[in-house]
C-alpha positions as CSV (number, residue, x, y, z in Angstrom):
1,M,252.9,97.5,119.5
2,S,249.6,97.4,119.2
3,L,245.9,98.5,120.5
4,Q,244.7,94.8,121.1
5,Q,242.9,94.1,124.3
6,P,241.9,93.9,127.1
7,E,245.3,95.7,127.3
8,F,244.3,99.0,126.1
9,G,241.6,98.8,128.6
10,T,243.2,98.5,131.3
11,R,245.9,100.7,130.8
12,L,243.1,103.5,129.7
13,R,241.4,103.0,132.9
14,A,245.1,103.4,135.2
15,L,245.2,106.5,133.1
16,R,242.0,108.2,133.6
17,T,241.5,107.1,136.9
18,G,245.5,108.4,137.9
19,L,243.9,112.3,136.9
20,G,241.6,111.2,138.9
21,L,238.8,112.3,135.8
22,S,235.4,110.4,135.5
23,Q,234.2,109.0,132.3
24,Q,232.0,111.2,131.5
25,Q,234.7,113.5,131.7
26,L,237.0,111.9,129.4
27,A,234.4,111.2,127.4
28,G,233.5,114.7,126.2
29,T,231.2,115.6,123.5
30,G,233.1,113.5,121.2
31,M,232.5,110.0,122.7
32,S,229.5,108.5,124.6
33,T,230.4,106.8,128.1
34,G,229.0,103.9,127.1
35,Y,231.5,103.2,124.5
36,L,234.0,103.8,126.4
37,S,233.2,101.9,129.4
38,R,233.2,98.8,127.1
39,L,237.1,100.0,125.9
40,E,237.8,99.8,129.5
41,S,235.8,96.9,130.2
42,G,237.7,95.4,127.0
43,A,235.0,94.3,125.3
44,R,235.2,96.1,122.7
45,P,238.5,96.7,120.5
46,P,239.4,100.1,120.0
47,T,239.6,102.1,116.8
48,L,242.9,104.2,116.1
49,R,240.7,107.1,115.9
50,A,238.7,106.6,119.2
51,A,242.6,105.7,120.5
52,E,243.8,109.4,119.0
53,Y,241.1,111.4,120.7
54,L,241.3,109.7,124.3
55,A,245.1,110.1,124.0
56,E,244.5,114.0,123.1
57,R,242.0,114.0,125.9
58,L,244.5,112.3,128.5
59,D,247.6,114.8,127.5
60,V,249.5,111.7,126.8
61,P,250.8,110.1,123.4
62,L,249.3,107.6,121.8
63,S,251.8,104.9,122.9
64,A,251.3,105.4,126.3
65,L,247.8,103.5,125.4
66,R,250.1,100.8,123.5
67,S,251.1,97.6,124.6
68,P,253.9,95.0,123.4
69,Q,252.4,92.1,121.8
70,T,254.9,89.7,123.2
71,D,252.1,86.8,124.7
72,P,251.5,83.8,123.1
73,L,248.1,83.8,124.2
74,A,247.6,88.1,122.7
75,Q,249.1,86.4,119.5
76,R,247.0,84.1,119.4
77,L,243.5,86.1,120.1
78,A,244.2,88.6,117.2
79,V,244.6,85.5,114.6
80,A,241.3,85.3,115.8
81,S,239.9,88.2,115.4
82,A,240.2,87.6,111.8
83,A,239.4,84.9,111.5
84,E,236.8,85.4,108.6
85,E,235.1,81.9,109.5
86,P,233.4,81.3,112.7
87,A,234.6,78.0,112.9
88,R,237.8,78.8,112.0
89,A,237.8,81.6,115.4
90,L,236.6,78.5,117.3
91,T,238.9,76.3,116.1
92,I,241.6,78.6,117.0
93,L,240.1,79.7,120.5
94,R,240.3,76.8,122.0
95,Q,243.4,75.4,120.9
96,A,245.0,79.1,122.3
97,L,243.1,78.5,126.2
98,T,244.8,74.7,125.8
99,E,248.0,75.0,125.3
100,H,248.5,78.9,127.0
101,P,246.6,77.5,130.7
102,D,249.2,79.9,132.1
103,G,248.5,83.3,130.4
104,A,247.2,86.8,131.9
105,T,244.4,86.6,133.4
106,A,243.3,89.1,131.7
107,L,244.2,87.8,128.6
108,R,241.9,84.9,129.0
109,W,239.2,86.2,130.3
110,Q,239.3,88.4,126.3
111,A,239.8,84.8,124.7
112,L,236.8,83.0,126.7
113,R,234.6,86.5,126.2
114,M,234.9,86.0,122.5
115,L,234.8,82.1,122.3
116,A,231.3,82.5,124.0
117,E,230.2,85.5,121.7
118,L,230.8,83.0,118.7
119,Q,229.3,80.0,120.5
120,Q,226.1,82.1,121.0
121,A,226.0,82.7,116.8
122,T,226.7,79.0,116.3
123,G,223.4,78.1,118.8
124,D,225.7,76.2,121.1
125,R,224.9,76.9,124.1
126,A,225.2,74.9,126.0
127,A,228.6,75.3,125.5
128,E,228.3,78.9,126.1
129,A,227.1,78.3,129.4
130,A,230.0,76.1,130.5
131,T,232.7,79.2,128.9
132,L,230.5,82.0,130.4
133,T,230.6,80.0,133.8
134,E,234.8,80.5,133.5
135,L,234.4,83.5,132.3
136,T,232.8,84.5,135.7
137,A,234.9,82.3,138.0
138,L,237.9,84.4,136.4
139,A,236.2,87.3,136.2
140,A,236.0,87.2,140.5
141,Q,240.0,86.6,140.2
142,T,240.2,90.1,138.6
143,G,238.6,92.1,141.1
144,T,237.2,94.4,138.6
145,P,233.4,95.1,138.5
146,E,233.1,95.9,134.7
147,L,234.3,92.1,134.2
148,T,232.4,90.5,136.7
149,A,229.3,92.1,135.8
150,Y,229.5,91.3,132.3
151,S,230.2,88.4,132.6
152,H,227.2,87.7,135.1
153,L,224.8,89.3,133.1
154,H,225.6,87.3,129.5
155,L,225.7,84.2,131.5
156,A,222.6,85.0,132.8
157,R,221.1,85.8,128.9
158,C,222.7,82.8,128.4
159,R,220.8,80.7,131.1
160,R,217.1,82.4,130.3
161,A,218.4,81.4,126.3
162,L,218.5,77.8,127.9
163,G,215.2,78.0,129.5
164,Q,217.0,77.9,133.6
165,H,215.3,80.9,135.0
166,A,216.1,80.2,138.3
167,E,219.8,80.4,137.6
168,A,219.3,83.0,135.2
169,H,217.6,85.3,137.7
170,Q,221.2,85.1,140.5
171,H,222.8,85.6,137.8
172,A,221.5,88.8,137.0
173,A,220.5,90.0,139.8
174,T,224.4,90.0,140.4
175,A,225.2,92.0,137.5
176,F,222.3,94.6,138.9
177,A,223.8,94.8,141.7
178,L,227.5,94.9,140.7
179,A,226.5,98.1,138.6
180,V,224.6,99.8,141.5
181,T,227.3,99.4,144.0
182,H,230.3,100.1,141.5
183,Q,228.1,103.1,139.8
184,L,228.5,101.5,136.6
185,P,227.2,103.6,133.3
186,P,223.2,103.3,133.0
187,A,224.0,101.8,129.9
188,E,225.1,98.5,132.0
189,R,222.9,98.9,134.8
190,D,220.0,99.3,132.8
191,G,220.6,96.3,130.8
192,A,220.8,93.8,134.3
193,L,217.9,95.7,135.2
194,M,216.2,93.9,132.1
195,V,217.4,90.4,132.7
196,L,216.0,90.5,136.0
197,I,213.0,92.0,135.0
198,S,212.6,88.8,132.4
199,T,213.2,85.4,134.5
200,E,210.9,88.0,137.6
201,T,208.1,87.8,135.0
202,A,208.8,83.7,134.3
203,L,209.1,82.9,137.3
204,G,205.7,84.3,138.0
205,K,207.6,86.9,140.7
206,L,205.4,89.7,139.5
207,A,205.1,91.8,142.1
208,E,208.5,92.5,141.7
209,A,208.9,91.8,138.2
210,R,206.1,95.3,138.3
211,L,208.6,96.8,141.0
212,H,211.8,96.3,138.5
213,A,209.8,97.3,135.3
214,D,208.6,100.8,136.9
215,E,211.9,101.3,138.2
216,L,212.8,101.1,134.3
217,E,210.5,103.3,133.4
218,H,211.7,105.8,135.1
219,S,215.8,105.3,134.8
220,T,215.3,105.0,131.0
221,R,212.8,108.0,130.9
222,T,215.3,110.6,128.8
223,A,217.8,107.7,127.6
224,A,218.1,107.8,124.0
225,A,215.6,106.4,121.3
226,A,216.8,102.4,121.3
227,P,217.9,101.9,125.6
228,R,214.0,103.7,125.7
229,A,212.4,101.7,123.4
230,E,213.9,98.4,124.8
231,A,213.2,99.6,128.0
232,L,209.6,99.9,127.0
233,W,208.8,96.1,125.2
234,T,210.8,94.9,128.9
235,C,207.9,97.5,130.8
236,A,204.9,95.7,128.3
237,H,205.7,92.3,129.1
238,V,204.8,92.6,132.5
239,R,202.0,94.7,131.8
240,L,200.6,91.7,130.2
241,R,202.3,88.7,132.4
242,Q,199.8,90.8,135.2
243,G,196.3,91.2,133.0
244,D,196.8,94.8,131.9
245,Q,196.3,94.6,128.2
246,P,195.5,97.8,127.8
247,G,198.7,99.1,129.4
248,A,200.9,96.8,128.1
249,A,199.7,97.4,124.0
250,A,200.3,101.2,125.0
251,L,203.6,100.5,126.2
252,L,204.0,98.5,123.2
253,D,202.9,100.8,120.5
254,R,205.3,103.3,121.9
255,A,208.1,101.3,121.5
256,L,207.1,100.4,118.3
257,A,206.9,104.3,117.4
258,L,210.5,105.1,118.7
259,L,212.8,103.6,117.0
260,G,212.6,103.8,112.9
261,S,215.0,101.7,111.0
262,R,217.8,103.2,110.4
263,E,219.0,104.5,114.2
264,N,219.3,100.9,115.1
265,P,218.3,98.2,112.4
266,L,219.1,95.1,114.3
267,L,217.1,96.7,117.4
268,W,214.5,97.7,115.1
269,L,213.6,94.2,113.8
270,R,214.1,92.5,117.3
271,L,211.5,94.8,118.4
272,R,209.3,94.0,116.1
273,L,209.8,90.5,116.6
274,A,208.8,90.9,119.7
275,A,206.2,93.3,119.2
276,A,204.3,90.5,117.2
277,S,204.9,87.9,119.9
278,L,202.9,89.7,122.6
279,S,200.8,90.3,120.1
280,L,200.1,86.9,119.9
281,Q,200.1,86.6,123.7
282,M,197.5,88.8,124.2
283,S,193.7,88.5,125.1
284,P,192.0,89.2,122.6
285,R,194.9,88.8,120.7
286,R,196.3,91.3,118.3
287,L,196.7,89.4,115.5
288,D,196.5,92.3,113.0
289,T,199.4,94.1,115.0
290,A,201.3,90.8,115.0
291,E,200.9,90.3,111.3
292,R,201.5,93.7,110.2
293,C,205.1,93.1,112.7
294,L,205.8,90.5,110.9
295,T,205.2,91.7,107.3
296,E,207.7,95.1,108.1
297,A,210.3,92.9,109.4
298,A,210.6,90.8,106.5
299,P,213.0,92.8,104.5
300,A,215.3,93.4,107.5
301,V,215.3,89.6,108.4
302,D,216.6,88.8,104.9
303,L,218.7,91.9,104.8
304,I,220.5,92.4,108.5
305,G,219.3,89.1,110.6
306,A,221.3,86.4,112.2
307,Q,219.8,82.3,111.1
308,V,218.2,83.1,114.4
309,H,216.1,85.8,113.8
310,R,214.8,83.9,110.4
311,Q,214.3,81.2,112.9
312,E,212.1,83.7,115.1
313,H,210.3,85.0,112.0
314,T,209.6,82.0,110.3
315,L,208.8,80.4,113.8
316,L,205.9,83.6,114.8
317,R,204.3,83.4,110.9
318,A,203.6,79.7,111.5
319,R,202.1,80.3,114.6
320,L,200.5,84.0,113.5
321,A,198.9,81.3,110.8
322,V,197.4,78.5,112.7
323,L,195.4,81.3,114.4
324,R,194.0,83.0,111.5
325,G,193.1,79.2,110.4
326,R,195.7,78.9,107.6
327,T,197.1,75.3,108.1
328,A,198.3,74.6,104.9
329,E,200.7,77.7,105.3
330,A,201.4,77.0,109.0
331,A,202.3,73.1,108.1
332,E,204.7,74.6,105.2
333,L,206.3,76.9,107.8
334,C,207.2,74.1,110.3
335,G,208.8,71.8,107.6
336,L,211.1,74.7,106.6
337,L,212.5,74.8,110.5
338,D,212.5,70.8,110.5
339,D,215.5,71.6,107.9
340,E,218.2,73.2,109.9
341,A,219.5,72.9,112.8
342,L,217.2,75.2,115.5
343,L,219.1,78.3,116.5
344,L,215.7,79.2,118.8
345,A,215.7,79.8,122.9
346,H,214.5,77.2,124.8
347,Q,211.0,78.9,125.1
348,D,210.8,79.3,121.0
349,V,211.7,75.8,120.7
350,L,208.5,74.7,122.9
351,T,206.3,77.5,121.2
352,L,207.1,75.6,118.0
353,R,206.2,72.1,119.2
354,M,202.9,73.6,120.7
355,V,202.0,75.0,117.4
356,R,203.0,71.3,115.6
357,G,200.4,70.0,118.3
358,Q,197.8,72.3,117.1
359,L,198.2,71.8,113.5
360,R,197.6,67.5,114.5
361,I,194.3,69.2,116.2
362,L,193.2,71.1,113.8
363,T,194.2,68.8,110.6
364,G,192.1,66.1,112.5
365,D,194.9,63.9,114.3
366,H,192.5,65.2,117.4
367,E,194.2,62.7,119.9
368,E,197.4,62.4,118.8
369,G,197.5,66.7,119.0
370,V,195.3,66.9,122.5
371,S,198.2,64.2,124.0
372,A,201.0,66.0,122.7
373,L,200.0,69.7,124.4
374,E,199.3,68.0,127.2
375,Q,202.5,66.4,127.3
376,L,204.6,69.6,126.4
377,A,202.4,71.6,129.4
378,A,203.0,69.5,131.9
379,Q,206.7,69.0,130.9
380,A,207.1,73.0,130.7
381,Q,205.7,72.8,134.3
382,V,207.9,70.0,135.5
383,E,211.1,71.1,134.2
384,G,210.9,74.8,135.6
385,A,210.7,76.7,132.1
386,D,209.2,80.1,131.8
387,V,205.6,79.5,133.8
388,N,203.6,81.5,131.0
389,T,205.0,79.1,128.2
390,A,202.6,76.3,130.2
391,I,199.9,78.7,130.1
392,E,199.9,79.7,126.7
393,I,200.1,75.6,125.8
394,W,196.9,74.8,128.3
395,R,195.3,78.5,126.7
396,S,196.1,76.9,122.6
397,L,195.1,73.3,123.8
398,A,191.8,74.7,124.9
399,E,191.4,76.7,121.4
400,S,192.5,74.3,119.6
401,V,189.5,71.9,121.0
402,T,187.1,74.4,120.7
403,C,187.9,75.4,117.2
404,T,187.6,71.6,115.8
405,I,184.6,71.1,117.9
406,R,182.7,75.0,116.3
407,G,183.7,73.8,112.9
408,A,183.0,70.6,113.0
409,G,179.4,72.0,114.4
410,N,179.9,74.7,111.0
411,G,180.5,72.1,108.9
412,A,183.9,73.9,108.1
413,A,186.8,71.8,108.4
414,H,190.2,75.0,109.7
415,P,188.0,77.5,111.3
416,A,190.1,80.5,112.5
417,L,190.7,80.2,116.2
């Protein structure tokens, strides 16, 4: 007998609803409703302590939450969960899904969810998108709002990372509608709302993005520090795209001040990377703020950052170095990224190519650099990438050309932008 997901979540939800309890009532003071929701959806494995607490709250024996582990797919899921190497877990899950196509729907959903997480961690975004598409179709068969909303939300995030903003927007809108209609926990609704806002901003739907950003800012006004900080940085992005530089800077500064490094170290790191990125896009660019954020983030990148965070940090340092006129440093940092398989999101890959184009211009390869940036901007516009990325490429091209002209007039080799 085990506490294996997703059977645990299914049994837990059935017992709770059978007693007429809300998630908040069952969670009580010993557990957050967000954690309880993730247990019921199968998104988090239960600990023995959590299971014992819930059994006590439900006034049932612990065995009521346990299920026999007879399904071979469930056994393979357990083995994959215990695998220390991601490559080994990926192999196990792929084989299990192939060998047991008729496994229980809930078990296949759990296996696909785990597979998508591993594909994301290894940077195989195309495979992740395919897995999440299958996951979304499977979730619809279950008729469970929580699973369906989860699937659409994560597919939206994956499509956004691939630069497929129109598709990402559709899935984010579906996840948000499900969260509102079925009164899912605020964390799930706000998570969908944040992706919806970011895709609206990317697609140039700034009026809709601002309305949703105001809604997000209002709904998270009493939230804990972590979700509040994440909401503020999302809202800052919208203000920036609307040309409200002071408003964007104020929201960004509030977000940075809100979250301590010990409360949620990974989110603290992501927030500083996001703040550095936004600061470099402002007009005028807040180079000192970006440099401070990147300096603060450096120890966390080394201690807890995944490879993608290290690559994002390196890219931002390279971009800052170009803007500071430190072309040799920027070239060295870009070289570090040449030695790795890139895990960067599509928008960041375009930014890396932009930095390389700027370096060509600033180091004397003027024609090739200008041509590279013109082609890159055109590509970003044609393929439907973030419209703001295309604008930023044109802006960087103009700055680089102006900088070389000014530098030539002043006799300076590599002036700052």
